[in-house]
Structures are given as C-alpha cells and as structure tokens.
C-alpha positions in Angstrom: 123.1 89.0 57.6 125.5 91.8 57.3 129.0 92.4 58.8 131.4 95.4 58.7 135.1 96.1 59.4 134.8 99.8 59.7 136.8 101.4 62.5 135.2 103.7 65.2 136.4 107.0 63.7 134.8 106.2 60.3 131.7 104.9 62.2 131.3 108.2 64.2 131.7 110.6 61.4 129.5 108.7 58.8 126.0 109.7 58.1 123.8 107.2 60.2 120.3 107.3 61.5 121.4 107.1 65.2 119.4 109.1 67.5 122.0 110.4 70.0 125.7 110.0 68.9 126.9 111.8 72.0 125.2 109.1 74.2 126.8 106.3 72.2 130.2 107.9 72.4 129.9 108.3 76.2 128.8 104.6 76.4 131.8 103.6 74.4 134.2 105.8 76.6 132.6 104.2 79.8 133.0 100.6 78.5 136.6 101.5 77.5 137.3 102.7 81.0 136.5 99.2 82.4 139.9 98.0 81.1 141.4 99.1 84.3 138.5 98.3 86.6 139.4 95.9 89.5 135.9 94.6 89.5 135.2 90.9 89.0 134.5 89.6 85.6 130.8 89.2 86.3 130.5 92.8 87.5 132.4 94.2 84.4 130.1 92.0 82.1 127.0 93.3 83.8 128.0 96.9 83.4 128.8 96.6 79.7 125.7 94.8 78.9 123.6 97.3 80.6 125.2 100.1 78.8 125.1 98.4 75.4 121.4 97.4 75.6 120.5 101.0 76.8 122.6 102.9 74.3 121.4 100.8 71.1 117.8 100.9 72.2 117.3 97.1 72.8 114.7 95.5 75.1 117.0 92.7 76.5 120.3 91.3 76.4 122.6 88.4 77.5 126.2 87.3 77.6 127.3 83.7 77.5 130.7 82.2 77.7 132.0 78.6 77.0 132.7 76.5 80.0 135.9 74.5 80.6 134.7 71.5 78.7 134.3 73.6 75.6 130.9 72.0 75.0 128.5 74.4 76.5 127.7 78.1 76.6 126.8 79.1 80.1 124.9 82.3 80.8 127.0 84.8 82.7 124.8 88.0 82.9 121.4 89.1 81.7 119.7 92.5 81.2 116.0 93.3 81.6 115.0 89.6 82.3 112.0 88.7 84.4 112.9 86.7 87.6 111.5 83.4 85.9 113.3 84.1 82.7 116.7 84.9 84.4 116.4 81.6 86.5 115.8 79.6 83.3 118.6 81.2 81.6 121.2 80.5 84.2 120.0 76.9 84.7 120.1 75.9 81.1 123.3 75.9 79.3 123.4 75.9 75.4 124.9 72.8 74.1 127.0 73.8 71.1 125.9 70.7 69.3 122.3 72.2 69.1 121.1 74.2 66.2 120.5 77.7 67.3 121.7 81.3 66.7 124.2 81.3 69.5 125.9 78.0 68.8 126.1 79.1 65.0 127.7 82.6 66.0 130.3 80.9 68.3 131.3 78.2 65.9 131.6 80.6 63.0 133.0 83.6 64.8 130.6 85.8 62.8 127.9 88.1 63.9 124.3 87.2 62.9 121.3 89.7 62.4 117.7 88.5 62.4 115.4 91.5 61.7 112.1 89.5 61.7 112.0 86.4 64.0 108.7 85.4 62.5 109.9 84.8 58.9 113.7 84.3 59.1 114.2 80.5 58.5 117.4 80.6 60.7 115.4 80.9 63.9 114.9 77.5 65.6 112.6 76.2 68.2 115.7 76.3 70.6 115.9 80.1 69.8 112.2 80.7 70.3 112.5 78.8 73.7 115.4 80.8 74.9 114.1 84.2 73.8 110.3 83.7 74.1 110.0 85.6 70.8 107.7 83.9 68.5 105.5 86.3 66.3 107.7 89.3 65.9 110.9 91.0 67.0 114.6 91.3 66.0 117.8 89.7 67.4 121.5 90.8 67.0 124.0 88.2 68.2 127.9 88.8 67.9 130.8 86.6 69.0 133.1 87.6 71.8 136.7 86.9 70.6 140.3 87.7 70.6 141.9 87.4 67.3 140.3 84.2 65.8 139.7 82.6 69.4 136.0 82.8 70.3 135.2 82.4 74.0 131.6 83.5 74.0 128.6 85.6 72.6 126.6 88.5 73.3 123.1 88.9 72.0 120.4 91.7 72.3 116.9 91.7 71.0 113.8 93.8 70.6 110.2 92.7 71.1 109.2 94.9 68.0 110.5 94.2 64.6 113.5 96.6 63.9 115.6 97.4 60.8 119.3 97.3 61.3 121.1 100.0 59.4 124.8 99.6 58.5 125.6 102.2 61.1 123.8 100.5 63.9 125.6 97.2 63.0 128.9 98.8 62.9 128.3 100.3 66.4 127.1 97.0 67.7 130.2 95.3 66.4 132.4 97.9 67.8 130.8 97.5 71.2 131.1 93.7 70.8 135.0 94.0 69.9 135.5 96.3 72.9 133.5 94.0 75.1 135.7 91.2 74.0 138.9 92.8 74.9 137.7 94.0 78.3 136.2 90.6 79.3 139.3 88.9 78.0 141.6 91.1 80.2 139.3 90.7 83.2 139.3 87.0 82.8 143.0 87.1 82.6 143.3 89.0 85.9 140.7 86.7 87.4 142.6 83.6 86.1 145.9 85.0 87.7 144.0 85.6 90.9 142.9 82.1 90.8 146.4 80.8 90.5 147.3 83.0 93.3 144.5 81.6 95.3 145.6 78.1 94.4 149.1 78.7 95.5 148.0 80.4 98.6 145.8 77.4 99.6 148.7 75.1 98.7 151.2 77.0 101.0 148.7 77.1 103.9 147.9 73.4 103.5 151.5 72.3 103.2 152.4 74.3 106.4 149.5 72.8 108.4 150.2 69.2 107.3 154.0 69.5 108.0 153.3 70.9 111.5 151.3 67.9 112.4 153.3 65.1 113.9 150.3 62.9 115.0 149.0 60.1 113.1 145.4 61.2 113.3 142.8 62.5 110.8 144.3 66.0 110.6 146.6 65.6 107.6 143.8 63.8 105.6 141.3 66.5 106.4 143.8 69.2 105.4 144.6 67.5 102.2 141.1 66.8 101.0 139.7 70.3 102.0 142.6 72.1 100.1 142.4 69.8 97.2 138.6 70.4 96.7 139.2 74.2 97.0 142.1 74.2 94.4 140.2 72.1 91.9 136.7 73.6 92.6 135.6 70.0 93.1 132.4 69.0 94.7 133.4 65.4 95.8 136.5 63.8 97.4 137.7 60.5 98.5 140.8 59.5 100.3 141.9 55.9 99.6 144.7 54.1 101.2 145.9 50.5 101.0 147.9 48.9 103.8 149.9 46.2 102.1 151.4 44.6 105.1 148.0 44.2 106.9 146.2 43.5 103.7 143.6 46.3 104.7 142.2 49.4 103.0 140.8 52.5 104.2 138.2 54.8 102.5 137.1 58.2 103.4 134.3 59.5 101.0 133.7 62.8 102.8 130.8 61.3 104.8 132.3 58.3 106.7 135.5 56.4 107.1 135.5 52.7 106.1 138.1 50.1 106.9 138.0 46.7 105.5 139.9 43.6 104.3 141.1 44.2 100.8 139.3 41.3 99.2 136.0 43.0 100.4 136.9 46.3 98.7 134.0 48.5 98.0 132.4 47.8 94.6 132.5 51.5 93.7 136.3 51.4 93.6 137.1 48.6 91.3 135.6 50.1 88.0 136.7 53.6 88.7 139.9 55.5 87.9 141.4 54.8 91.3 143.0 51.4 90.7 144.5 52.4 87.4 146.1 55.6 89.2 147.5 53.4 91.8 148.8 50.5 89.6 150.4 53.1 87.1 151.6 55.6 89.9 150.3 58.2 87.5 147.8 61.0 87.7 144.4 59.9 85.8 142.2 62.7 84.5 138.7 61.8 83.0 136.8 64.7 81.8 134.7 66.1 78.7 134.8 65.2 75.9 134.5 61.7 77.2 136.0 58.8 75.3 135.0 55.0 75.9 137.5 53.8 78.5 135.6 51.5 80.6 135.8 53.5 83.8 132.5 54.2 85.8 132.2 57.3 87.8 132.2 56.9 91.5 129.6 59.5 92.2 126.4 59.7 89.9 126.3 63.0 87.9 129.9 64.0 88.8 131.6 63.0 85.4 134.8 65.0 85.6 137.2 62.9 87.7 140.8 63.1 88.8 142.9 60.5 90.8 146.4 61.4 92.0 148.5 58.4 93.4 149.8 58.4 97.0 152.9 56.6 98.1 153.7 56.7 102.0 156.9 55.0 102.6 157.1 51.3 101.6 154.0 50.3 103.6 151.0 52.4 102.3 149.8 53.2 98.8 146.6 54.7 97.7 145.1 57.8 95.8 143.3 61.2 96.2 140.2 61.2 94.1 138.3 64.3 93.1 135.0 64.8 91.1 132.9 67.7 89.8 129.9 67.9 87.4 131.2 69.2 84.1 134.0 71.7 84.3 137.5 70.6 83.3 140.6 70.3 85.4 143.0 72.9 84.2 146.8 72.1 83.8 147.5 74.6 86.6 145.1 72.9 89.0 146.6 69.4 88.1 150.0 70.6 88.8 149.3 72.3 92.1 147.3 69.3 93.2 150.3 67.0 92.4 152.7 69.2 94.5 149.8 69.1 97.4 149.6 65.2 97.4 153.5 64.9 97.4 153.7 67.1 100.4 150.9 65.1 102.1 153.0 62.0 101.6 155.9 63.7 103.0 153.9 64.8 105.9 152.5 61.2 106.7 156.3 60.0 106.4 157.3 62.5 108.9 154.4 61.7 111.3 155.1 58.0 111.1 158.7 58.7 111.8 157.8 60.9 114.7 155.4 58.4 116.0 158.2 55.8 116.0 160.7 58.0 117.6 158.1 59.1 120.2 157.4 55.5 121.1 161.1 54.9 121.5 161.4 58.2 123.5 158.6 57.3 125.7 160.3 53.9 126.3 163.5 55.6 126.8 161.9 58.3 129.1 160.4 55.4 131.2 163.8 53.8 131.7 165.4 57.3 132.4 162.7 58.0 134.9 163.2 54.7 136.6 166.9 55.4 136.6 166.3 58.9 137.9 164.0 57.6 140.7 166.7 55.2 141.6 169.2 57.9 141.6 167.0 60.3 143.5 166.5 57.4 146.1 170.3 56.8 146.2 171.7 60.4 146.2 168.8 61.7 148.4 170.1 65.5 148.5 172.9 67.3 146.9 174.7 63.8 145.9 174.5 62.8 149.7 173.0 59.2 149.6 170.3 58.6 152.0 166.4 58.4 152.4 166.2 57.5 156.0 164.1 59.9 158.4 167.2 61.1 160.2 168.9 62.1 157.0 165.8 63.8 155.8 166.1 65.8 158.8 169.6 66.7 158.0 168.8 67.6 154.5 166.0 70.0 155.9 168.5 71.7 158.1 170.9 72.2 155.2 168.4 73.8 153.1 167.3 76.1 155.9 170.9 77.3 157.0 172.6 77.5 153.5 171.2 80.8 152.7 172.5 82.4 156.0 176.0 83.2 157.1 175.4 81.5 160.6 178.3 79.3 161.8 177.4 75.6 161.5 178.8 72.8 163.8 178.7 69.3 162.3 179.2 66.5 164.8 179.3 62.8 164.2 181.5 59.7 164.4 184.4 59.3 162.0 183.3 58.4 158.6 179.8 59.6 158.9 180.2 62.2 155.9 180.7 65.6 157.8 182.8 67.0 154.9 179.9 66.0 152.5 177.4 67.9 154.5 179.8 70.9 154.7 180.2 71.1 150.9 176.4 70.6 150.5 175.9 73.7 152.6 178.4 75.7 150.4 176.9 74.5 147.2 173.3 75.4 148.4 174.4 78.9 149.4 174.8 82.1 147.5 178.6 81.6 148.0 178.7 78.6 145.7 180.7 80.4 143.0 183.5 81.3 145.5 186.1 79.1 147.1 185.4 76.1 149.4 188.5 75.8 151.6 188.8 72.8 154.1 191.4 72.6 156.8 192.0 69.4 159.1 193.0 70.9 162.4 194.1 67.5 163.6 196.6 67.0 160.6 198.5 70.3 160.9 200.7 71.1 164.1 199.3 74.0 166.2 202.2 76.5 165.3 202.1 75.7 161.7 198.2 75.7 161.6 198.4 79.3 162.8 200.6 80.5 159.9 198.6 78.4 157.3 195.3 80.0 158.5 196.5 83.8 159.0 199.5 83.8 156.7 202.6 85.9 157.6 204.5 89.0 156.5 208.1 88.7 155.2 210.5 88.5 158.2 207.8 87.4 160.7 210.2 84.6 161.9 213.5 83.3 160.6 212.3 81.4 157.5 209.7 83.9 156.4 211.5 85.3 153.4 208.4 86.6 151.6 204.8 87.3 152.5 202.4 84.4 152.5 198.5 84.7 152.0 196.7 82.6 154.6 193.9 80.2 153.9 191.4 82.6 155.7 192.5 85.3 153.2 192.2 82.8 150.4 188.6 81.8 151.5 187.4 85.4 151.6 183.8 85.5 150.0 183.5 81.8 150.1 183.2 78.9 152.8 185.8 77.6 155.1 185.4 74.1 156.7 187.6 73.7 159.8 187.4 69.9 160.4 188.3 68.4 163.7 188.0 71.8 165.4 188.4 70.0 168.8 192.1 69.6 168.0 192.8 73.3 167.6 195.3 74.4 170.3 194.0 76.4 173.1 196.0 79.6 172.3 195.0 79.5 168.6 191.3 79.1 169.8 191.5 82.6 171.4 193.0 84.2 168.3 190.4 82.4 166.1 187.6 83.6 168.4 188.8 87.1 167.8 188.5 86.7 164.1 184.9 85.4 164.4 183.9 88.3 166.6 185.7 91.3 164.9 185.4 90.0 161.1 189.1 90.7 160.3 192.4 89.1 160.6 196.0 90.2 161.1 198.8 88.1 159.5 201.7 86.9 161.7 204.2 89.7 161.9 201.8 92.3 160.4 200.0 95.3 161.8 197.2 95.7 159.2 193.6 94.4 159.7 192.3 92.6 156.7 188.5 92.6 156.2 187.2 89.1 156.2 184.0 87.8 154.7 183.9 84.0 155.3 181.1 81.5 156.0 182.5 79.1 158.5 181.4 75.4 159.0 183.1 73.3 161.8 183.1 69.7 162.3 184.4 67.2 164.9 183.9 63.6 166.0 184.6 64.6 169.6 182.2 65.7 172.4 182.9 69.4 172.5 180.6 70.0 175.3 182.5 67.5 177.5 185.8 69.0 176.5 184.4 72.5 177.7 183.8 71.0 181.0 187.1 69.4 181.1 188.8 72.8 180.2 190.2 71.3 176.8 188.1 73.8 174.7 187.1 77.3 175.1 183.6 77.8 176.3 183.2 81.1 174.5 184.4 79.7 171.3 182.1 76.6 171.6 179.0 78.9 171.9 180.2 81.0 169.0 180.7 78.1 166.6 177.6 76.0 167.6 174.9 78.4 166.7 173.5 75.6 164.4 174.4 72.3 165.5 174.1 69.4 163.1 174.6 65.9 164.6 175.0 63.2 161.9 173.8 59.7 162.9 176.1 56.8 162.6 175.5 54.5 159.7 174.0 51.7 162.0 171.2 54.1 162.8 170.2 54.8 159.2 168.4 51.6 158.4 167.9 50.9 154.7 170.4 53.7 153.9 173.0 50.9 154.4 171.6 49.0 151.5 171.4 52.2 149.4 175.0 52.9 149.9 176.2 49.4 149.4 174.5 49.1 146.0 175.8 52.5 145.2 179.4 51.4 145.8 178.8 48.2 143.9 177.9 50.2 140.8 180.8 52.5 141.4 183.2 49.6 141.5 181.4 47.9 138.7 182.5 50.8 136.5 186.0 50.9 138.0 186.8 47.1 137.8 184.3 46.3 134.9 182.9 43.5 136.8 179.2 43.8 136.1 178.3 42.4 139.6 174.4 42.1 140.0 174.1 43.0 143.7 173.5 41.1 146.9 171.7 38.1 147.9 168.9 38.6 150.5 171.1 36.8 153.1 174.0 39.1 152.2 171.8 42.1 152.7 170.6 40.9 156.1 174.4 40.7 157.1 175.0 44.2 155.9 172.0 45.5 158.1 173.1 43.7 161.3 176.7 44.8 161.2 177.7 47.6 163.5 179.7 49.6 161.0 181.9 51.3 163.6 183.8 53.1 160.8 180.5 54.1 159.4 180.2 55.1 155.5 184.0 55.0 155.1 184.2 51.5 156.5 181.4 50.3 154.2 183.1 51.8 151.1 186.4 50.1 152.0 184.7 46.7 152.6 182.7 47.1 149.3 186.0 47.8 147.4 187.7 44.8 149.0 184.6 42.4 148.1 184.4 43.8 144.5 188.1 43.1 143.8 187.8 39.6 144.7 184.4 39.2 143.0 184.0 37.4 139.7 182.4 39.0 136.7 178.6 38.8 136.5 178.1 37.3 139.9 176.0 38.0 143.0 177.6 38.9 146.2 176.6 36.1 148.7 177.4 35.8 152.5 180.5 33.9 152.2 181.9 36.7 149.9 181.6 39.2 152.9 184.5 39.5 155.5 184.5 37.0 158.2 184.0 39.7 161.0 180.6 40.6 159.4 179.4 37.1 159.1 180.2 36.4 162.7 177.9 39.1 163.9 175.1 37.5 161.9 175.8 34.1 162.6 176.4 34.7 166.4 173.1 36.5 166.7 175.1 39.5 168.1 172.6 42.4 167.8 174.0 44.4 170.6 172.8 47.8 171.3 175.4 50.4 172.4 174.4 52.0 175.8 176.6 55.0 174.8 173.7 56.1 172.7 171.5 56.5 175.6 173.5 56.8 178.9 174.3 60.3 180.3 177.5 61.3 181.9 177.7 59.1 184.9 180.5 61.2 186.3 178.3 64.4 186.8 177.0 63.1 190.2 175.0 59.9 189.7 171.6 59.0 188.3 168.3 57.7 189.2 168.6 54.2 188.3 164.7 53.4 187.9 164.1 56.4 185.9 167.2 55.9 183.8 166.4 52.2 182.9 162.7 53.1 182.2 164.1 55.8 179.9 166.5 53.5 178.2 163.8 50.8 177.7 161.5 53.5 176.1 164.3 54.6 173.8 165.3 51.2 172.8 161.7 50.3 171.9 161.5 53.6 170.1 164.6 52.7 168.0 163.0 49.2 167.2 159.8 50.8 165.9 161.8 53.6 164.0 163.7 50.8 162.3 160.7 48.8 161.5 158.9 51.8 159.9 162.0 52.7 157.9 162.3 49.1 156.5 158.6 49.3 155.7 158.8 52.9 154.5 156.1 54.1 156.9 153.5 51.4 156.3 152.3 50.5 159.6 150.8 47.2 158.7 154.0 46.0 157.2 156.0 47.2 160.1 153.8 45.4 162.6 154.3 42.1 160.5 158.1 42.6 160.8 157.8 42.8 164.6 155.1 40.1 164.8 152.8 42.3 166.5 149.3 43.7 165.6 149.0 47.1 163.9 147.0 48.3 166.9 149.9 47.4 169.2 152.3 49.1 167.0 150.1 52.3 167.3 150.0 52.0 171.1 153.7 51.4 171.3 154.5 54.5 169.1 152.3 56.6 171.4 154.1 55.2 174.6 157.5 56.1 172.9 156.3 59.5 171.8 156.7 58.8 168.1 153.1 59.6 167.0 
C-alpha cells in the first residue's frame, strides 16, 4: 500500500504516466464546482463518482457512508453496477466489525491499494463477495474524512490487473480529499435543511393541536404523525393512563385499545414505556445496545424512544417511537420533547374548553329558558302579552311604525296606550329623535295652546321672552297627544291647521315654522260619539284616526293577566327583596275571574299592595288578595258587560230579536276565544275546559265565525 501527501500543483506538474492531464484537470474543476451546487447529497455523490471513475479509467465505483449507529457502512451511490449488483449493494450494509477492505480503510483512515486481488492476502471472502472479483483485477479504496474524522469510504476497481503509479495514487487521493470536502459540506446543508424541516413540522403541528378544542382523536393524530416525521420513525404508540378511572388507552397505529390497568397489554410491561412514565424522563434505547432488560415492542425495530406525557393531574402516559437501526439525534430528541409538551398543553386546553363548554351549554339552556319566559312575558317591545288580541296590536305597530301616518290609540284607562305610542316611536326611523308626550286633560286649554305652540316675547302680559313650544321641540321626532278628546274646541281648529299645512306659528308671531312631527293620539273616550254630540270636530277626528288602534281591556286578554301578575311579582321581589314564589292555583283563578276595571294600572297597584304585606319566600294565596277580588270568585260573579256588545240605543231603536241573537253569538265567541287562549290554541284541551267534544267546539267556532 502506498500513500502520498503531495498537493495538486506538484501533482499536475510532475512527470507521470497519465494519459490525459487536461481531462483530469477538467474533472477536478467540475468536482470543485459542486461545492456551491444546491443539489442533494445523493446527487452530488453520484456526479463525483461518475467523474472520478471515468477520469481515472476504472470500471466500477462505490461510495459508502457510516449510518447513525456508527456500526454500518451503507451504500449511497454506485457506478457501472448491473441491476442485480446494485440491488445487492444497497440491501447489504457492511458491518464495521467484519474483516474487509472497506472496514479497514474506515477504521484506519488510510487508503488501501490492491493491485492483484488474486494474490493479495488482504483480500477477504467478504471483499470477493462484495466486488465479485476473484481471479484478477485491482482495487483502490480511500477514506472520506474531514481532519481526522472519517465518515465514509470511496472505492474503485478494474476487472483487469492494473499497476498504480505514484502519480495516479496522488490524483486518486486528491479526488478523495476533494470529494470529502464537497460531500461533508453537502451533508451540513442537508442536516440544516433537516433541522429546518423538523422545526417546520413542529410549528405546524403545535398550531394544529392548539387550534383543536375538542376532546377527540385529532390531537393524538397530529402528535403521532408529526413525531414520526421529525424522528424518521417507522412505528409509533400513544399510551395514556387514567389514574382516576384506573384505565389505560393504547393506540399502536392500527387500533385503539381501552382496558382496565391490571389487564395491561403484555408488550408494554417489559418495554421502556413504564420506565419513562415512572421517571418522568425521556428514555432512549439505540445502538450500540447494552444489556438493560428492556424488550422492544415491535420486532426488528430496535431503536426506541419514549417521551413521558403529563396531562393535568388526571392523565399520564408516553409517546413511543421506534425505527430499525438509525440513531435518534440530539436535535430530534429536543424537538420531540417540545412537541410532546405542546401536545400536553393542547390536551389541557381542550379539557378546560370541554368543561367550560359544558357549563356554557348548561348556562345557555338556563338563559334560553329565561329568554323564552322573557319573550313570553314581554311579547313585543317590552309590552307584556301573548294573547291573540295583543298579537294583532303588535302586528299593527310593526306595519305603521315606518310611516308618518297619524295613529289614534283608543282604550280604557290603564290599558297601556302610552306604551303603545312609545313602541311605535321606537320601531320607527325617528327613534333617535325626541318623543314628546302631552296630556291634554291635565293642562288647561289656554295654557295648553302656549305649551304646544310657544310664544313670542310680548305676546301677552307675562311673556317677557320667547318660548319654544312642545311642537317645535318635537320636530323630527314623535308627539303623543294623550286624551285628545279633552282638547278645547278652539284649539282643535288651530291644531287641525297645523296637521294640514305642516307648519306652526307661535302665539304673537307672524313666522310660519316648518314642522316635521309624527303624531300619535290616544283617548279613553268614544270620539265618534263625541263627534255626533258636537263635542269634537268631525274634520279633526277623520284627520287623526287614519290608523285606529283599539286596545282591549285587561279582562279580555285571558292569560295575559297571569303573565302581568307574575311580572309584577318579580319586579316587586327585586324592589322589596321578598323572593315571593308566585301564586297558588286558587289565587290565579281569582286573578282571571276579576273584572279589572282599572286594567293593567289596577293590577300593578294591587300587586304592589299584596307584595308589601307578603312575607319573604312565601306563595300568594287567595286570602292574601284584596277582599273585593275574592268576593267576585266566591260569589260566582262572572258577569259580562253588555257595553261590550250593545250599539247606541239612542240612535233610533234596535231589532230586539236580531240583537239578542248577535249578542248570544258574540258571547259564545268570547267563551270559545278564552278557552282557546287558555289552551294555547289546542282544540282538544279547549273542548275539555268547556266540557264539550272537540267536534262540537269546531261546530261552535264555525257558527261564531271563528274558523
């Protein structure tokens, strides 16, 4: 064997029997140019080997590098191998413990030249098996190393015996040294690329795991897939113990097993997994192996890694990875450790989110129940009521709110006329402007005029300065003129002019002021009768009653009575801190039977009186209600007011027979309506309340014109 330390310049200028120096120089330059080539390590090795074999006149060549275990030389590239030879070369790694040329060169770091394979005693059976050279031929094998660190070998051989001159040996070693530098640099770039890849996989996996708030298989699948990619592992196992339930879960890549802990899979006990869990430390088992008593989980996959998992104070376990031979690098272990810690955090977050979601669902159910009750109570725009008649009122509000048409609200005192007026304002496009309400009955006629129109300074004796009227103040908004029937006749005429011309003039003034006001009127009086009696201007009546809204008295609103009563109980519970639980069934029957002459206002006043006298945490019983209400129930006084049905008897008389039949039909209709309201439209239930058959109920509905 001959070695040399001559440099390239001496080599190229020395006398040597090389056939084509220009070709060798060009080959060396091409090899050197690969220092900056972005190709993969394998591609670079192939280009170098092809050039070297061709330039030096060899028949075949091979490059082998050491694997991660530092025990085997694995084939990386070959030159001029037949298909079967190449398959055998890539399949069989050289064990460095074997006696062969390649292992000797790797271990000594020195090149070896065999000019005659048939007679050289250094040729072994392994070499003959690898090269298929037995009777003649020559071999040149050189180490690939940086400094004193050897990372592989390159070998070339000829099928015919060849004499190696010093110049050829120098050139071969020069090529080998240059090959070492280029391959080493390419591996560094590839290793950095691998680190970048590992970190990219880590980042993506962490993002996916932390975006999952559901306790399903997603986190586990992301964890195991990413871990196998980072470690270049072939097998993975996810093992979790539930200490509180004394159960464990295994996912080995094929199936999920959940068993009692005492029946734990026999593969787990002798493996590195229990040790990792018990010590809460990463356990790595890889070549070179030592006797440690652990048995691999998967046959033939001896390089093992187990990383402990801690999920809150309830779950513990490990992520297990395995591959055939290659070692786990320090970078891989560090990145995997970060990955597993993030998986534990993701599981913690998912568990917390699951608990919060469960509480939120429970809370949502309670809120929905409260909302249903609130919707049932408040009906529309904070107006309490779900009866058929109130539904009709709410529909009218929705329809007229978007227009500027005057609305006349009629109803008994206490039925909520002002609430309806405010609802119309809030539902309109004027809701950001002023809502001005004026009670015409509470302000004397002369004063009402100045309040509405305002006045100029000096308009009368005490008018020292100009005053803006309420009409001017309401400009752009809505004005409610409550109890419009009490407006004086002269003021009615002046107000009619404002409605028709769309401007006003202050008292004592001459300027016409443009007016943009939506008018709503309300009264508890019969304006049509007042018109006939000459107490209200007919032209004004028709001008303000474009959209008439008639509010039903409380006694005609069925179960709205109970909704309102419960609403006021809750209101006064908060006010008086009583926590009254509501009404007994008997008390509710009394509420439904009472006439409520004062309507909602009377109901609220009675509820306040009852709640003041009620003890904390009790239920309102019949004896807690006013005596006049109990008398109605106890006396069985369910009188019907004929005023609801009778026409004006002073207008020239009536047809008695026709009228009594009409009243009878209307009374039956009211009874049917109330039964249907109490049963929420269920005809079978309504028929039961009336002690008639369902078919009779339907027939009576048709007779009364209700179906």
